[in-house]
C-alpha positions in Angstrom: 0.0 0.0 0.0 1.3 3.4 -1.0 2.1 5.9 1.8 0.8 9.4 1.7 1.3 12.6 3.5 0.2 16.2 3.3 2.6 18.5 1.4 3.4 22.0 2.9 2.5 23.6 -0.4 -1.2 22.7 0.0 -1.8 24.3 3.4 -3.6 27.2 1.8 -5.9 24.8 0.0 -6.6 22.9 3.2 -7.7 26.2 4.9 -10.0 26.9 2.0 -11.6 23.5 2.3 -12.1 24.0 6.0 -13.9 27.2 5.2 -16.2 25.4 2.7 -14.5 26.8 -0.4 -14.6 24.7 -3.6 -11.0 24.1 -4.6 -11.7 21.6 -7.4 -11.8 18.2 -5.8 -13.2 16.1 -2.9 -11.0 14.9 -0.1 -7.6 16.2 1.1 -4.9 16.9 -1.3 -2.2 14.3 -1.0 1.0 13.3 -2.7 2.7 9.9 -2.8 5.7 9.4 -0.6 9.1 8.8 -2.3 12.4 7.7 -1.0 13.2 11.4 -0.3 10.4 11.4 2.4 11.5 8.1 3.9 15.2 8.5 4.1 16.3 12.1 4.0 16.2 14.6 6.8 13.3 17.1 6.6 15.7 20.0 6.1 17.2 18.3 3.0 13.9 17.1 1.4 13.0 20.4 -0.4 16.4 20.6 -1.9 16.3 17.0 -3.1 12.9 17.8 -4.7 14.3 20.9 -6.3 17.0 18.8 -7.9 14.4 16.2 -8.9 16.4 13.4 -7.2 13.2 11.4 -7.0 12.7 11.6 -10.8 16.0 10.2 -12.3 14.9 10.1 -15.9 16.4 13.5 -16.6 19.7 12.3 -15.2 19.6 9.2 -17.5 18.8 11.3 -20.5 21.8 13.5 -19.7 24.1 10.7 -18.9 23.4 8.3 -21.8 24.8 10.5 -24.6 28.0 10.9 -22.5 28.3 7.2 -22.0 27.6 6.5 -25.6 30.4 8.9 -26.8 32.8 7.6 -24.2 32.2 4.1 -25.5 32.7 5.2 -29.1 35.9 6.9 -28.2 37.4 3.7 -26.6 40.2 2.1 -28.4 39.2 -1.0 -30.5 39.4 -4.1 -28.3 39.2 -2.2 -25.0 36.3 -1.4 -22.7 35.4 2.2 -22.1 37.1 4.1 -19.3 35.2 3.2 -16.2 36.5 6.2 -14.2 35.5 8.6 -16.9 32.0 7.1 -17.0 31.7 7.5 -13.2 32.8 11.1 -13.4 30.2 11.8 -16.2 27.5 10.0 -14.2 28.1 12.2 -11.2 28.3 15.2 -13.5 25.0 14.4 -15.1 23.3 14.2 -11.7 24.7 17.5 -10.7 24.0 19.3 -13.9 20.5 18.0 -14.2 19.8 19.2 -10.6 21.3 22.6 -11.5 19.2 22.8 -14.6 16.0 22.0 -12.6 17.0 24.6 -10.0 17.5 27.3 -12.6 14.2 26.4 -14.3 12.2 26.6 -11.0 13.8 29.9 -10.0 13.0 31.6 -13.4 9.5 30.0 -13.6 8.5 30.4 -10.0 5.7 33.0 -10.8 4.4 30.8 -13.6 4.6 27.6 -11.6 2.2 28.8 -9.0 -0.5 29.0 -11.7 -0.1 25.5 -13.0 -1.6 22.5 -11.3 1.4 20.2 -12.2 4.1 22.6 -10.9 2.4 24.6 -8.1 3.8 22.3 -5.3 7.5 22.7 -6.4 9.7 23.9 -3.5 10.3 27.5 -4.7 6.8 28.0 -6.2 5.1 26.8 -3.0 7.3 28.9 -0.8 9.0 26.0 1.0 12.3 27.4 -0.2 13.0 31.1 -0.9 14.7 32.2 -4.1 17.8 33.0 -2.2 18.0 29.5 -0.8 17.5 28.2 -4.4 20.4 30.3 -5.6 22.6 29.1 -2.8 21.8 25.5 -3.7 22.5 26.2 -7.3 25.9 27.6 -6.4 26.6 24.5 -4.4 25.7 22.2 -7.3 27.8 24.2 -9.7 30.8 24.1 -7.3 30.6 20.3 -7.1 30.3 20.2 -10.9 33.4 22.4 -11.2 35.3 19.8 -9.2 34.4 17.1 -11.7 35.2 19.4 -14.7 38.6 20.2 -13.4 39.6 16.5 -13.6 39.2 16.5 -17.4 41.6 17.8 -20.0 41.7 21.5 -20.9 39.8 21.1 -24.1 36.9 19.3 -22.2 36.9 22.0 -19.5 36.1 24.7 -22.0 33.6 22.5 -23.8 31.9 21.6 -20.6 31.7 25.1 -19.2 30.1 26.3 -22.5 27.2 23.9 -21.8 26.1 26.2 -19.0 24.9 28.7 -21.7 22.4 26.1 -22.9 21.4 25.1 -19.4 20.8 28.6 -18.2 19.0 29.7 -21.4 16.6 26.7 -21.7 13.9 28.1 -19.4 13.8 31.3 -21.5 13.1 29.3 -24.7 9.6 28.6 -23.3 9.0 32.3 -23.6 10.4 32.6 -27.1 9.4 29.5 -29.0 6.7 26.8 -29.1 9.4 24.2 -29.5 11.5 24.5 -26.2 11.9 20.7 -26.1 14.0 20.8 -29.3 16.4 23.2 -27.6 16.3 21.0 -24.5 17.3 18.0 -26.7 20.4 19.9 -27.8 21.2 20.7 -24.2 20.9 17.1 -23.2 23.0 16.0 -26.1 26.0 18.2 -25.4 27.5 15.3 -23.5 27.8 13.4 -26.8 30.5 16.0 -27.7 32.0 16.2 -24.2 32.4 12.5 -23.6 34.4 12.0 -26.8 36.6 15.1 -26.1 37.3 13.9 -22.5 38.8 10.6 -23.9 40.4 11.8 -27.1 41.3 15.4 -26.2 39.6 16.7 -29.3 36.4 16.4 -31.3 35.6 14.1 -34.3 32.6 16.0 -35.8 31.7 13.1 -38.1 31.2 10.7 -35.2 30.1 12.9 -32.4 27.6 15.1 -34.4 26.1 12.0 -36.0 24.8 10.8 -32.6 23.0 14.1 -31.7 19.9 13.7 -33.9 19.5 10.2 -32.5 19.6 11.3 -28.9 17.4 14.3 -29.6 14.7 12.0 -31.0 15.2 9.6 -28.2 14.8 12.4 -25.7 11.5 13.5 -27.3 10.3 9.8 -27.3 11.1 9.3 -23.7 9.4 12.5 -22.6 6.3 11.6 -24.7 6.3 8.1 -23.2 6.4 9.5 -19.7 3.5 11.9 -20.3 1.3 9.3 -22.0 2.0 6.1 -20.2 4.0 6.9 -17.1 6.8 4.4 -18.0 10.0 4.5 -20.0 11.2 1.0 -19.3 10.9 -0.1 -23.0 13.0 2.9 -24.2 15.7 2.3 -21.6 15.9 -1.4 -22.7 16.5 -0.1 -26.3 19.2 2.2 -25.1 20.9 -0.6 -23.1 20.8 -2.8 -26.2 22.4 -0.1 -28.3 25.2 0.3 -25.7 25.9 -3.4 -25.6 26.0 -3.6 -29.4 28.6 -0.8 -29.4 30.7 -2.6 -26.9 30.6 -5.7 -29.0 31.7 -3.7 -32.1 34.7 -2.5 -30.1 36.0 -6.0 -29.9 35.4 -6.9 -33.6 
């Protein structure tokens, strides 16, 4: 049986219900508990939600292009660099969290008007914008520690990805296709992973993977919105990765 609890962001709605106001539904507003509620201290829970740690699909979408290009860059007959893949995995987690934090800070006034987003930590008032900015700085500082372990070429390439991360929320105000821009942002790792291993870019190989991952990003997001699962797509990704590993030994 799923566990539930009241979310701080719905206190105002609860008061309205006690006063007899119609807030668009019967019964108390509830959200399903996640591992964040069960295992993290209460002080850390809003920050974990701000980084979407309970929704790892964004981290996967950011990490897979990196892993793919690291695998492509491996020398024939050799496995990909495990240390490099671990660094990029941690970097994907931090950068995805930073991107979500930036998005929530810039969209906090809009999020309060949307049913799906009104309970986000900044929009609901659980965290102040200043706290969000401090958390953003903390994530970027940890990300810098990872970036400094790469070669100089990769450091410049990795730092330039922040332009995409910071500007994505603004694309929702300028275009009806912000997901296309987000696809490019997610796929920056296809360039960075190769550069981290080889010390330079091979446009023919790296750029050829970007359209595939952009389409995959759109497919996964559509799958999440329509069916609530992305297991089939993740199986496809894993199959592709295994096929690439086999090619390295041929």
